[in-house]
C-alpha positions, 0 to 999 in steps of 0.5 A, spaced: 725 455 460 720 455 454 718 448 457 718 450 464 713 456 461 709 451 457 708 447 463 706 452 467 701 455 463 698 448 462 698 447 469 694 454 470 689 452 465 688 445 468 687 448 475 682 453 472 678 447 469 679 444 476 676 450 479 670 451 474 668 444 475 669 445 483 664 451 482 659 447 478 659 441 483 658 446 489 653 450 485 649 443 483 650 441 491 647 447 493 641 446 488 640 439 490 640 440 498 635 446 496 631 440 493 632 435 498 629 440 503 623 441 500 622 433 499 622 433 491 629 430 490 630 422 492 637 421 490 644 424 491 647 429 487 652 425 483 647 420 481 642 425 477 641 425 470 640 431 466 632 429 465 632 429 472 635 435 474 630 439 469 624 435 472 626 437 479 627 444 477 620 445 474 618 442 481 622 447 484 619 453 480 612 450 481 612 451 489 612 459 487 605 462 488 601 463 482 597 469 480 590 468 482 584 469 476 577 468 476 575 462 472 568 465 470 568 467 462 563 473 463 565 478 468 561 484 471 563 491 469 567 494 474 564 501 477 569 507 477 571 507 484 573 499 483 577 501 477 581 506 481 582 501 486 584 495 481 589 500 477 592 502 484 593 495 486 596 493 479 601 499 480 603 497 487 604 489 485 608 491 479 613 496 483 614 490 488 615 485 483 613 477 485 611 476 492 614 469 492 621 471 490 626 475 495 631 479 492 636 474 495 635 468 491 637 471 485 644 472 488 646 465 488 646 464 495 642 459 499 636 461 503 636 460 510 631 455 513 627 460 516 626 464 509 624 457 506 618 456 512 616 463 510 616 462 503 612 456 504 607 459 508 606 465 503 605 460 498 600 456 502 596 462 505 588 462 504 586 469 501 582 473 506 574 472 506 571 478 503 568 483 507 560 481 506 562 474 509 566 477 515 559 481 516 555 475 516 560 472 521 559 478 525 552 478 525 551 470 526 555 471 533 550 476 535 545 474 540 539 471 537 533 476 538 528 474 544 522 474 540 524 470 534 521 464 536 515 465 540 510 462 536 503 465 536 504 468 543 506 475 543 509 478 549 503 482 550 499 476 550 503 473 556 503 479 560 495 479 559 495 472 561 499 473 567 495 479 570 488 475 568 491 469 572 493 473 578 487 476 578 482 470 578 486 464 579 481 461 574 484 459 566 476 458 564 475 465 566 481 468 563 479 464 556 472 467 557 474 474 559 480 476 556 481 478 549 488 476 546 491 478 539 488 472 536 483 467 538 486 461 543 482 455 545 482 453 553 487 448 551 492 452 548 491 457 554 493 452 559 499 449 555 502 456 555 501 457 562 504 451 564 510 452 559 511 459 563 511 455 569 515 449 568 519 450 562 525 454 563 527 456 556 520 459 554 519 462 561 526 466 560 524 468 553 518 470 555 520 474 561 526 478 556 520 479 551 516 482 556 521 487 559 522 490 552 515 492 552 514 500 552 511 502 558 505 505 555 503 498 552 504 495 559 500 500 562 494 499 556 495 491 558 494 493 565 488 497 564 485 491 561 486 486 567 480 482 569 476 484 576 477 479 582 472 477 586 474 481 592 474 488 587 467 486 585 464 485 592 467 492 594 463 495 588 457 491 589 456 494 596 454 501 593 447 501 592 443 501 585 439 507 587 444 511 589 448 516 584 455 515 585 460 520 582 468 519 581 469 522 588 465 516 591 470 511 587 476 515 588 475 514 596 473 507 595 480 506 592 484 510 597 480 506 603 482 499 600 488 500 596 490 492 597 484 490 594 484 493 588 489 492 582 494 498 581 492 500 575 485 501 577 482 508 576 475 512 579 473 512 572 474 504 570 471 503 577 465 507 575 464 503 568 464 496 571 459 498 577 454 500 571 455 494 568 454 490 574 448 494 575 445 493 568 446 485 569 443 485 576 449 484 580 449 489 586 447 486 593 441 490 593 438 487 586 434 481 586 432 477 579 425 475 579 425 467 578 422 465 571 415 462 572 414 454 572 409 450 570 402 453 567 404 460 569 408 461 563 405 465 558 405 464 551 404 469 545 397 468 544 395 469 551 399 475 552 396 478 545 389 477 548 391 481 554 392 487 550 387 492 550 386 495 543 383 501 545 389 503 549 393 502 542 390 507 538 394 513 538 392 520 539 391 525 533 397 530 532 395 536 528 402 538 527 404 532 524 398 532 520 400 539 517 407 537 516 405 531 512 400 535 508 405 540 506 410 534 504 404 531 499 403 538 496 411 539 495 411 532 491 405 533 487 408 539 485 414 536 483 411 530 479 407 536 475 413 539 473 416 532 471 410 531 467 411 538 463 418 536 462 417 529 459 416 531 452 423 535 452 426 529 455 423 524 450 427 528 444 433 526 448 431 518 448 429 518 441 436 521 439 439 515 443 435 510 441 434 512 434 427 510 434 423 517 432 417 519 429 417 522 422 419 529 422 413 532 419 406 531 421 399 534 420 401 539 426 408 540 425 409 547 421 417 546 422 423 543 425 429 545 428 434 539 428 440 539 431 446 534 432 443 531 438 435 533 439 430 536 434 425 541 436 418 541 433 414 548 431 407 546 432 405 554 433 405 560 429 410 563 434 416 559 439 421 562 443 428 560 444 433 560 449 436 557 456 430 554 461 431 556 468 426 555 474 424 562 473 424 562 466 420 557 462 421 557 454 418 553 448 425 551 446 431 549 451 437 550 447 441 547 453 439 540 451 443 540 445 449 542 448 453 547 453 448 553 453 451 557 458 453 563 453 446 563 451 441 568 454 435 566 457 430 569 452 435 569 446 430 569 440 423 568 437 421 564 431 414 567 428 410 564 422 407 570 418 400 569 414 403 569 407 407 563 410 414 566 411 418 564 417 422 570 421 427 569 427 428 575 431 434 576 436 433 578 443 439 576 446 446 579 447 450 575 442 448 574 435 445 569 431 448 567 425 443 565 419 447 561 413 453 565 416 450 572 416 450 575 423 443 577 426 444 582 432 440 584 437 433 587 435 434 585 428 430 579 424 431 575 418 427 571 414 428 563 415 428 559 408 428 551 408 434 548 410 437 554 413 443 553 418 442 557 425 448 558 429 447 560 436 453 561 441 457 555 437 450 550 437 448 549 430 441 547 427 438 546 421 431 549 420 426 545 416 419 547 413 413 543 412 412 545 405 405 541 404 402 544 410 405 551 409 402 551 402 395 549 405 396 555 409 398 560 403 392 557 399 387 559 405 391 566 406 390 567 398 382 566 399 382 570 405 385 576 401 380 575 395 374 575 399 
């Protein structure tokens, strides 16, 4: 019994080992068939070595789709909406797991041939083009604009050319009479006309472009159409001595609707008739032929024929009176400018820096400002703001803004004893060395006294030598 049990246990262990080997062989056989189906194994299952098995396993895993990433070293910063979308995409990919491996493959079962084809197609699919590339492809599929490559000739030029040729049947007249968008030569006009007639591509593009013109643009182009010979013949029948009105030309339009162009109006016919009359193109007008031979007058002969007595103009009293008044007005302005010349000379001296010395034999004192200096050459001078009606000795507006200064602000007076006094006659006070002098008051001025009037500052300088002579003469007079 013991021997039987031992032999049974040994047989069971041997069967277990044989089953394990069979399972391993089945598993290796299934893995080998999978590799054979992908074309990566060239030998049978029994002949594989461990190194060959590892190599085939790595080749099988290499068929799995790899995660795409940018090869750029520097990546641009993402905006907020892009960050949100990328985070959502990452979370969804993590939840789904790797896309190339299906759950059935981990169970150890062999995938079917259809599943293998799907896996290979997924691993070899090309990523979809970005939206910008797709938009470009869509735009490229759209039909080209008909006015893209028409050159210098615009649709308006083509319409002008066609209307003008239909009216005149003469390309030379079209070249001379039609104003295109740019200057074309006669040869260019001829080539364009022949291209419109015989080139199917250019004529098709031009027709499509002209159909896209606005009705107002078409009406403006038709209004510029040249006049045909038949139209000018009907207009030439109207006499040059008559005075036709708009009703006359409207009746002409109604009478000959087949002769005149469809865009003609009574006003346009009247304007063209006036031009024909100006150039002597009407039926009742004749042009005098030029004289030939010796009958042609030159300039000297024509000058001799002129009577000089007839060239004398009659005297016009009204014109003479107007000229006299204008002459008086100009002389008055010149006199005023001559009187103001010394004042402006002060400004010129301050700008150029070339000025005469402060004192001379006739200057009693000087009122020096920042820009100008005023010379006191009489015993009494007036200060203020000069106007047309008020003339004063010292115009303070030459120094600076004087709109706050009265027209007669004050008076500076020299007394017999050699003292200077300033009297305020304006509304605003005058400051002498910082002391205010109100209206109706006066104050003594010393040498180097600072006079301030409405923000304008001056220094009062006295000619000591001349004042000393004046005081000496005054003392002699008192002694007598």
